[in-house]
Every structure is written in C-alpha cells, then in structure tokens.
C-alpha positions as CSV (number, residue, x, y, z in Angstrom):
1,X,-0.1,-0.4,-0.1
2,X,1.4,3.7,-1.1
3,X,1.9,5.5,1.7
4,X,3.1,9.0,-0.1
5,X,0.5,11.8,0.4
6,X,-0.7,14.0,-2.3
7,X,1.1,17.5,-1.7
8,X,-1.3,20.6,-1.7
9,X,-4.3,18.5,-0.5
10,X,-5.7,18.5,3.2
11,X,-6.5,15.9,5.3
12,X,-9.9,15.5,5.5
13,X,-10.6,16.4,9.5
14,X,-7.3,17.7,10.2
15,X,-6.1,21.6,10.1
16,X,-4.6,23.6,6.5
17,X,-1.0,23.0,5.9
18,X,1.3,26.4,5.3
19,X,0.9,27.4,1.8
20,X,3.5,26.1,-0.3
21,X,5.7,28.5,-2.6
22,X,4.7,28.8,-6.1
23,X,7.8,30.4,-7.4
24,X,11.1,31.5,-7.0
25,X,11.3,34.1,-4.4
26,X,13.5,37.7,-4.4
27,X,15.7,36.4,-1.9
28,X,16.8,34.0,-4.3
29,X,16.6,35.7,-7.4
30,X,18.6,38.5,-6.0
31,X,21.9,36.0,-6.0
32,X,21.5,36.0,-9.7
33,X,21.2,39.9,-10.5
34,X,22.8,42.6,-10.3
35,X,21.2,45.5,-8.0
36,X,21.2,49.3,-8.7
37,X,23.4,51.2,-6.3
38,X,24.2,54.5,-5.5
39,X,27.9,55.9,-4.8
40,X,28.6,56.2,-1.1
41,X,26.8,59.2,0.5
42,X,27.7,61.6,3.4
43,X,25.6,64.0,5.9
44,X,28.8,65.6,7.3
45,X,29.0,67.7,3.5
46,X,28.1,71.5,3.7
47,X,27.4,74.2,1.2
48,X,30.9,75.6,2.1
49,X,30.4,78.8,1.1
50,X,33.5,80.9,2.6
51,X,35.1,78.0,0.5
52,X,33.4,79.0,-3.1
53,X,33.1,82.6,-2.4
54,X,36.4,83.8,-1.2
55,X,38.9,85.1,-3.4
56,X,42.0,82.3,-3.3
57,X,45.3,84.4,-4.1
58,X,48.2,82.2,-4.9
59,X,51.3,81.9,-2.4
60,X,54.3,80.8,-4.5
61,X,56.6,81.1,-1.2
62,X,54.3,79.5,1.4
63,X,53.6,82.5,3.1
64,X,52.0,85.8,2.5
65,X,53.0,89.4,4.3
66,X,50.3,91.7,4.6
67,X,51.7,95.5,4.6
68,X,50.2,98.3,5.9
69,X,50.4,101.5,6.7
70,X,52.2,102.3,10.1
71,X,49.6,102.7,12.8
72,X,50.1,104.6,16.5
73,X,47.2,103.0,17.9
74,X,47.2,99.3,18.9
75,X,43.8,97.2,18.1
76,X,42.1,96.1,21.7
77,X,41.7,92.8,22.3
78,X,39.8,90.5,24.9
79,X,40.8,89.6,28.4
80,X,40.3,85.9,29.5
81,X,39.5,84.2,32.7
82,X,39.6,81.6,34.7
83,X,36.3,80.7,37.1
84,X,36.5,78.6,40.3
85,X,32.9,77.7,41.7
86,X,31.5,81.7,42.3
87,X,35.5,83.0,42.1
88,X,36.9,84.5,39.2
89,X,40.3,85.5,38.0
90,X,42.2,87.3,34.8
91,X,44.6,84.6,33.4
92,X,47.6,87.3,33.9
93,X,49.1,86.6,29.8
94,X,45.7,87.8,28.5
95,X,46.0,91.6,30.1
96,X,48.2,92.1,27.0
97,X,45.4,92.4,24.9
98,X,44.6,95.9,26.6
99,X,46.6,98.6,24.8
100,X,48.8,99.6,27.1
101,X,50.3,96.6,28.0
102,X,50.5,95.1,24.2
103,X,54.0,93.4,24.3
104,X,54.6,93.3,27.6
105,X,57.0,90.6,28.7
106,X,57.6,90.6,32.5
107,X,55.0,87.9,33.3
108,X,55.8,89.0,37.1
109,X,54.4,92.3,36.9
110,X,51.9,90.9,34.9
111,X,50.9,88.0,37.5
112,X,50.4,91.2,40.0
113,X,48.8,93.3,38.4
114,X,46.0,90.4,37.9
115,X,46.1,90.0,41.4
116,X,45.0,92.9,42.1
117,X,41.7,92.8,40.4
118,X,38.8,92.7,43.0
119,X,35.7,90.8,41.5
120,X,32.1,93.1,41.8
121,X,29.3,91.9,41.1
122,X,26.4,93.6,39.0
123,X,22.7,93.4,38.3
124,X,20.5,94.8,35.5
125,X,20.2,98.2,35.7
126,X,22.7,99.2,37.9
127,X,25.2,102.1,36.6
128,X,28.6,101.3,37.1
129,X,30.0,104.7,35.9
130,X,28.3,107.9,35.5
131,X,29.7,110.3,32.9
132,X,31.7,113.3,34.2
133,X,33.0,111.9,37.2
134,X,37.0,110.9,37.4
135,X,38.0,107.9,35.9
136,X,39.4,106.7,38.9
137,X,38.7,102.5,38.3
138,X,39.7,100.0,35.1
139,X,37.0,97.6,34.6
140,X,37.5,94.5,32.7
141,X,33.8,92.6,32.1
142,X,34.1,89.3,33.0
143,X,30.8,87.7,32.1
144,X,27.5,89.9,31.5
145,X,26.5,92.8,29.1
146,X,27.1,96.8,30.0
147,X,25.8,99.6,27.5
148,X,27.8,102.9,27.3
149,X,25.0,106.1,27.6
150,X,24.8,109.5,26.4
151,X,22.7,112.5,26.3
152,X,21.4,112.7,22.9
153,X,21.4,116.3,20.7
154,X,17.7,116.8,22.0
155,X,18.3,115.7,25.2
156,X,17.2,111.6,24.9
157,X,19.3,109.3,26.2
158,X,21.6,107.4,23.9
159,X,23.3,104.3,23.3
160,X,26.8,104.6,22.5
161,X,27.9,100.8,21.9
162,X,27.8,97.9,24.5
163,X,30.5,96.3,26.6
164,X,30.8,92.1,26.9
165,X,32.9,89.4,28.0
166,X,36.4,90.2,28.2
167,X,36.3,94.1,27.2
168,X,37.5,96.9,29.3
169,X,37.6,100.6,29.7
170,X,38.7,103.2,32.0
171,X,42.5,102.4,30.9
172,X,41.7,105.7,29.0
173,X,43.0,107.9,31.5
174,X,46.7,107.2,31.0
175,X,45.6,109.6,28.1
176,X,44.1,112.2,29.8
177,X,45.6,114.4,33.1
178,X,42.6,114.4,35.4
179,X,40.5,112.6,32.8
180,X,36.4,112.4,33.4
181,X,34.2,109.5,31.8
182,X,32.6,111.3,28.6
183,X,29.6,108.3,29.2
184,X,27.6,106.5,31.4
185,X,27.9,102.7,31.5
186,X,24.6,100.9,32.6
187,X,24.5,97.1,33.2
188,X,21.8,95.6,30.3
189,X,22.1,92.2,32.0
190,X,23.4,90.6,35.7
191,X,27.0,90.0,35.7
192,X,30.5,89.9,36.8
193,X,33.6,92.4,36.3
194,X,36.6,93.3,37.3
195,X,37.9,96.0,39.2
196,X,41.5,97.8,39.4
197,X,41.8,101.1,41.3
198,X,44.1,103.6,39.5
199,X,46.2,103.9,43.4
200,X,46.8,100.2,43.0
201,X,48.1,100.4,39.4
202,X,50.1,103.7,40.3
203,X,51.7,101.7,43.1
204,X,52.8,98.8,41.2
205,X,53.9,101.2,38.3
206,X,56.1,103.1,40.2
207,X,57.8,100.1,41.7
208,X,58.5,98.8,38.3
209,X,60.7,99.9,35.7
210,X,59.6,97.9,32.8
211,X,55.6,98.7,33.1
212,X,56.9,102.5,33.6
213,X,58.7,102.0,30.0
214,X,56.2,100.3,28.9
215,X,53.9,103.3,29.3
216,X,56.0,106.2,28.2
217,X,56.2,104.2,24.9
218,X,52.5,103.5,24.4
219,X,51.9,107.2,25.1
220,X,54.4,108.1,22.5
221,X,52.3,106.8,20.0
222,X,49.4,108.7,20.7
223,X,51.5,112.1,20.9
224,X,52.5,110.8,16.8
225,X,49.7,112.7,13.9
226,X,48.0,110.1,13.2
227,X,44.2,110.1,11.3
228,X,41.6,108.5,13.0
229,X,42.6,105.2,12.1
230,X,45.2,105.5,14.0
231,X,47.5,105.7,10.9
232,X,50.5,107.8,10.9
233,X,49.4,111.1,9.6
234,X,50.4,112.0,5.8
235,X,50.8,115.9,5.4
236,X,48.5,117.6,2.7
237,X,47.4,121.3,2.2
238,X,43.8,122.1,0.3
239,X,42.0,125.3,-0.7
240,X,45.2,127.4,-0.6
241,X,46.0,130.1,-3.0
242,X,49.9,131.8,-3.8
243,X,52.8,130.8,-2.8
244,X,52.1,128.5,0.2
245,X,54.6,126.5,1.6
246,X,53.4,123.1,1.1
247,X,53.8,120.4,3.6
248,X,56.4,117.5,3.2
249,X,55.1,114.4,3.2
250,X,56.0,110.3,2.8
251,X,53.8,107.4,3.8
252,X,55.3,105.3,7.0
253,X,54.9,101.3,6.7
254,X,55.0,98.9,9.4
255,X,58.4,98.1,10.4
256,X,56.9,94.6,11.5
257,X,54.3,93.2,9.1
258,X,51.9,90.8,9.9
259,X,53.0,87.4,7.8
260,X,50.7,83.8,7.4
261,X,52.2,80.9,7.1
262,X,49.7,78.0,5.0
263,X,48.5,75.7,7.3
264,X,47.5,72.6,6.6
265,X,44.9,69.5,7.4
266,X,46.2,66.1,6.5
267,X,44.9,62.2,6.8
268,X,46.1,59.1,5.6
269,X,44.1,56.8,3.5
270,X,44.5,53.6,3.5
271,X,43.0,51.0,1.2
272,X,43.3,46.9,1.4
273,X,44.5,45.6,-2.1
274,X,42.0,43.1,-2.3
275,X,39.5,45.6,-1.9
276,X,41.4,48.0,-4.8
277,X,41.8,44.9,-7.1
278,X,38.3,42.3,-6.5
279,X,35.7,44.9,-5.7
280,X,36.3,47.9,-8.4
281,X,32.9,47.5,-10.5
282,X,31.3,48.6,-11.2
283,X,32.4,51.7,-8.7
284,X,36.2,52.5,-8.0
285,X,36.5,51.9,-4.2
286,X,39.9,53.9,-4.3
287,X,38.3,56.4,-6.2
288,X,35.0,56.9,-3.5
289,X,37.2,56.6,-0.8
290,X,39.4,59.5,-1.8
291,X,36.1,61.7,-2.2
292,X,34.3,60.8,0.6
293,X,37.9,61.8,2.7
294,X,38.5,65.1,0.6
295,X,34.9,66.3,1.8
296,X,35.7,65.4,5.3
297,X,39.2,67.6,4.5
298,X,37.2,70.5,3.1
299,X,34.6,70.5,5.8
300,X,37.8,70.6,8.5
301,X,39.2,73.5,5.9
302,X,36.0,75.8,6.4
303,X,36.4,75.5,10.5
304,X,39.9,76.1,10.4
305,X,39.4,79.1,8.2
306,X,36.5,80.6,11.0
307,X,37.5,79.0,14.3
308,X,41.8,78.8,14.6
309,X,43.6,81.4,16.8
310,X,46.0,82.1,14.3
311,X,44.2,82.8,11.6
312,X,40.5,82.2,12.1
313,X,37.8,85.1,10.7
314,X,35.8,85.0,13.8
315,X,39.0,85.2,16.6
316,X,41.5,87.6,14.2
317,X,38.6,90.3,14.0
318,X,39.7,93.4,16.3
319,X,38.2,94.7,19.2
320,X,36.7,97.7,17.4
321,X,35.0,95.9,14.7
322,X,32.8,93.6,16.8
323,X,29.5,94.8,18.2
324,X,26.5,93.4,20.5
325,X,23.3,92.8,19.8
326,X,20.5,95.5,20.9
327,X,18.7,93.2,22.3
328,X,19.4,89.9,22.1
329,X,18.1,88.0,18.7
330,X,19.4,89.3,15.5
331,X,17.4,92.2,14.3
332,X,17.6,94.3,11.0
333,X,18.8,97.0,13.3
334,X,21.8,95.3,13.8
335,X,22.4,94.0,11.1
336,X,21.9,97.7,9.8
337,X,24.7,98.7,12.2
338,X,27.1,95.8,11.3
339,X,26.6,96.8,7.2
340,X,27.5,100.5,7.7
341,X,30.6,100.2,9.8
342,X,32.5,99.0,6.2
343,X,32.2,99.6,2.7
344,X,31.4,97.0,-0.3
345,X,30.5,94.4,2.3
346,X,30.3,91.0,-0.1
347,X,28.5,88.8,2.4
348,X,27.0,87.7,5.5
349,X,27.8,84.2,7.1
350,X,25.8,83.3,9.5
351,X,25.0,80.0,11.7
352,X,21.4,78.6,10.2
353,X,20.0,78.9,13.4
354,X,20.8,82.7,13.6
355,X,19.5,83.2,9.9
356,X,16.4,81.0,11.5
357,X,16.4,84.1,14.3
358,X,17.0,86.5,12.2
359,X,14.3,85.7,10.0
360,X,12.2,85.4,12.9
361,X,12.6,88.9,14.1
362,X,11.9,90.1,10.3
363,X,8.2,88.8,10.8
364,X,7.6,90.5,13.6
365,X,8.0,93.9,12.1
366,X,6.3,92.4,9.0
367,X,9.4,92.8,6.8
368,X,10.4,90.3,4.4
369,X,14.3,89.8,3.2
370,X,15.0,90.0,-0.4
371,X,17.0,87.1,-2.0
372,X,19.8,87.0,-4.4
373,X,20.8,84.7,-7.1
374,X,24.4,83.5,-6.3
375,X,25.9,80.7,-8.5
376,X,22.9,79.8,-9.8
377,X,21.1,79.4,-6.4
378,X,18.6,81.6,-4.5
379,X,19.9,83.4,-1.3
380,X,18.3,85.3,1.7
381,X,19.8,89.0,1.4
382,X,19.8,92.1,4.0
383,X,20.3,95.3,1.6
384,X,21.3,93.4,-1.3
385,X,23.9,91.4,0.6
386,X,23.7,87.3,0.5
387,X,23.6,86.6,4.1
388,X,25.5,82.6,3.6
389,X,24.3,79.3,5.7
390,X,27.6,78.5,7.5
391,X,27.4,75.6,10.3
392,X,30.8,76.4,11.8
393,X,30.2,79.7,13.3
394,X,29.6,78.0,16.9
395,X,26.0,78.0,18.9
396,X,27.3,78.5,22.6
397,X,26.2,76.7,25.2
398,X,23.4,80.1,26.6
399,X,22.8,79.7,22.8
400,X,24.5,82.7,21.4
401,X,26.3,83.0,17.8
402,X,27.9,85.2,15.9
403,X,27.7,86.9,12.9
404,X,30.2,87.7,10.4
405,X,30.1,90.5,7.7
406,X,32.9,90.7,5.3
407,X,34.8,92.5,2.4
408,X,37.0,90.7,0.1
409,X,39.6,91.1,-2.9
410,X,43.1,91.9,-2.6
411,X,41.6,94.9,-4.8
412,X,39.5,96.0,-2.2
413,X,41.3,95.8,1.0
414,X,39.6,92.7,2.3
415,X,39.4,89.4,2.8
416,X,41.3,86.9,0.9
417,X,41.9,83.1,0.9
418,X,45.3,82.0,0.5
419,X,46.6,78.6,-0.7
420,X,49.1,77.4,-3.3
421,X,48.5,75.5,-6.5
422,X,50.8,73.9,-8.5
423,X,52.3,70.9,-5.7
424,X,53.6,67.8,-6.2
425,X,51.0,65.4,-6.7
426,X,48.3,67.7,-7.2
427,X,44.5,66.4,-6.8
428,X,42.7,69.3,-6.9
429,X,43.9,73.2,-6.2
430,X,46.4,73.4,-3.3
431,X,45.1,69.7,-2.3
432,X,47.5,66.4,-3.0
433,X,47.4,62.9,-2.8
434,X,50.9,61.3,-2.6
435,X,51.4,57.5,-3.0
436,X,53.0,56.1,0.4
437,X,53.7,52.4,-0.5
438,X,52.1,49.3,0.7
439,X,53.0,47.9,4.0
440,X,53.2,44.6,5.2
441,X,49.8,43.3,5.8
442,X,48.9,44.3,1.8
443,X,47.3,47.8,3.2
444,X,47.7,50.4,0.4
445,X,48.6,54.1,2.5
446,X,48.0,57.4,0.2
447,X,48.9,61.4,2.5
448,X,45.7,63.7,1.2
449,X,46.9,67.0,2.5
450,X,45.2,70.2,1.8
451,X,46.8,73.7,2.5
452,X,45.0,77.2,3.0
453,X,45.0,80.3,5.2
454,X,43.0,83.5,5.1
455,X,44.2,87.3,5.7
456,X,42.5,90.2,6.5
457,X,44.3,93.1,4.4
458,X,42.8,95.9,7.1
459,X,40.8,95.8,10.3
460,X,37.8,96.8,8.7
461,X,37.7,94.0,6.0
462,X,35.8,91.8,8.3
463,X,33.1,93.0,11.3
464,X,31.4,90.8,13.9
465,X,27.9,91.0,15.6
466,X,28.9,89.1,18.6
467,X,26.3,87.5,21.4
468,X,23.6,86.7,18.7
469,X,20.4,85.1,20.6
470,X,19.4,81.7,18.3
471,X,16.7,80.7,21.1
472,X,13.5,80.8,20.1
473,X,11.2,82.7,22.5
474,X,8.0,82.2,23.3
475,X,5.8,85.1,22.6
C-alpha cells in the first residue's frame, strides 16, 4: 500500500497545512541579479559657501606678508578668565590684550597686576560709571553686558555701544590728565566685572621700571600725528592760494608686518589591496574613498578658516569691529549697524539657527528679506548683501552665536584666502594625494594634504555681531 500523500491536498478533518511557495522568491533571485546602487553618501557635507566665495590668492613662497601703513594706536583685544565656583580670576598673560600692555614681556608684573583686580558683581540696571565723574578705576568685564550711554542732541538717552565678556574700559585715563568719564555705563544684564583702582596700578608702576617704560612707549604713540584710524598722518594741504609752502609728506610702513603661513589639514587614507583589486566594479573603491576623504578635509578647512586661533576670521576680527546686539536676537537694526561699519560688504556668514532667528525678527516687524542669485541659487539677502549659512560658526551653550560681515578681495583691501597651486601630486587646487606604499599587511596608503590660510588685509574688512541669541522665544 502506498504511503505517499498528495502535496497540497489537505487531509480530511485535520488543520490546513502552510501554503507552499509556487515560484522563485526574491531573496534567491537576487543572487543571480545585479543591484542598482548609489555612490557612497555622506551627511556631513555642507554648502561651504566661505570656500566658494573667498577670492583665493596664490602664495608661491608658502608665506603671505600683509604690509600696512604704520599704526600708532594698537587694536584692543579680549582678556581671558578662569572661574572656580563663584570666584573669577584674570589669566595674567591675557592682560597683554589691553593696549597699554601690548607686547609687555614681564610675566611677574602681569601676575601681580592680575592679582590686584577685585571681583564686583552687578545687577540689571545698575550704573557702574556716571558721565563727568573722574576716571578712578579700570573695569574688565568677565561676564554680562553693559551699555555705554550719553545724552543725545535733543536730551534723549542714546546708546553709544555695548561691552561684553572680555571687554575693558577706563584705561584711556592714561591719555587724559585728570580725565573724566565721557559716558555713563549701565548694566543691560546681570554679570561680573573685575575692577582695578588707579592708586593700585600707580603704586605698581612706581615700583616697576619695565612697566614705566611700557607706559611711556604707549603714550609716545598717541603724541604722533595720526588719522582717525590710528595710521601715521600724511601731510597735505588744500584750498590754499598764492605761493603757499606745501607740507612735506611720506607714507610710513609697519616695520614688523604680519605674515601668514599656509596651514595644512592632512590624513592618511588606507585601502586594502584585495578590495582595490577584486571589488572595483562597477564603482572604483579607491576613487570613492578618496572623494569622501576630501569632502571631510574641505569641511575641516572651512572650520579652521572660521575658528583657528592664528588666522580664523572669528578670532582675528579686531575689537573695534565687534558689536553687540541691541536686545539679544539679531534684528534688522543690528544687521544695518554691522553693514554700515565697512564699505563694499560682499557677504554675511551666519549659522543656520542665526538666520532663522533673523527671519523671526523680520516677521515680527512685517519685513521680508530679499534674495539674490548666487551661482544659480537663491540666497537670503539683507540690503542686497547675501546672507550665507555656515554651520562652522559655533553656537555656544547659552544659545548665542555670531554673524560675520566680510569685504573680500586684494583690490578691495578685504579678506582673502591663501593657497598654493601646482604642488607635487596635486589632485585639486592646493590639495595633493601622495602614494605612500603598501605595508606588510597589503594595505595601500595615500597621504592626503590640503594647504590653506586666510588674511585680513585691513582691520575693517571684517566685522562681527556678537552674542546673537538664536533661541526660539515664546511670545
């Protein structure tokens, strides 16, 4: 008697068996088919507008020297601090950012001077300085925001400017005999200042011959004829008649101009020879490994152009070219003030969150920012100047960021990018890919190097709107 059962015929009175597969499944079919695939994708690629819009200058010698007219007034910088709990102390070497101490090399005196500052906390609305009173103290702002106020032409209160973390005031008393405060300083936020009384400073100066010489050298610069930018004056005459004796003139240069050396971003790309030999179809493995590596290098290059302490745009903008927001978020008024501080502004750079915050402020006022066409793309613009997104501009823990305004080009005395083309094994302009050999594990190595830097030709080529509040506020 046969024991075979009919496949697919259910037994009477029993449960129905699982339905049998009638054709070849997709999993099996894929073993005989070629898939359609994309090239390797990378989420970290950004538009990199700064790299695209900067004029790049060939630096054949590897170093670019910025020659300028002689300047007597040294730009101001930012003092740094160390915080331990509620106690705030000055980092002594950072006192060299105060103009009178620029270049001062006696660390022991700076250490003692930093120790003489007294911490003073202030609250919102507190008046720290009153216009017309004698300048008796030096203030260095550790944290918070202060407004400099004066009486306007028609008796109204006018805001001359704002001071924030690391800023200082009161050192101008060195240039004024019996000087008085020309403005009132009022706290816009709560914060902390470090204060030094003039008697304490004078007592230290009387004991330190090196500090006395430093002060004399500083004051000597202000006794020289100079224009409003602090540059050595060029003698000119206009509107005269007859045989008027014309003034002699020459243009003096800085004796120690700043030099920018090309920086480098490098990595070693490694590809196993077995992968390169056997798995190169339909896509070249080495080519795509290199493509993504270069994308990462270019992202790091833009980050360094913004944040590098030696040549980065944020760190090298001068104190006089930094302004504070009026109320926190970036308003049209803030953008107008940033724009008005330089001629021929070519672009703004802002974090995407800062651009969104600016859009919200425009919406509040019923304004609509325009757009301009840049390389075939519609870009948000303010007063006809494009506002490019740049995610390399940091957003700090408190939800604040910065907006940068740039004038660009050598002919325009602006900001320029520096690179060197024609280098050995060049793969892209100023980027080389060098074969380094195959090791004992059959791994092929390539050295990928990108050379770059940036130079600010004159101080007002760049301006920064600081402490931009990018947090979304509830109405």
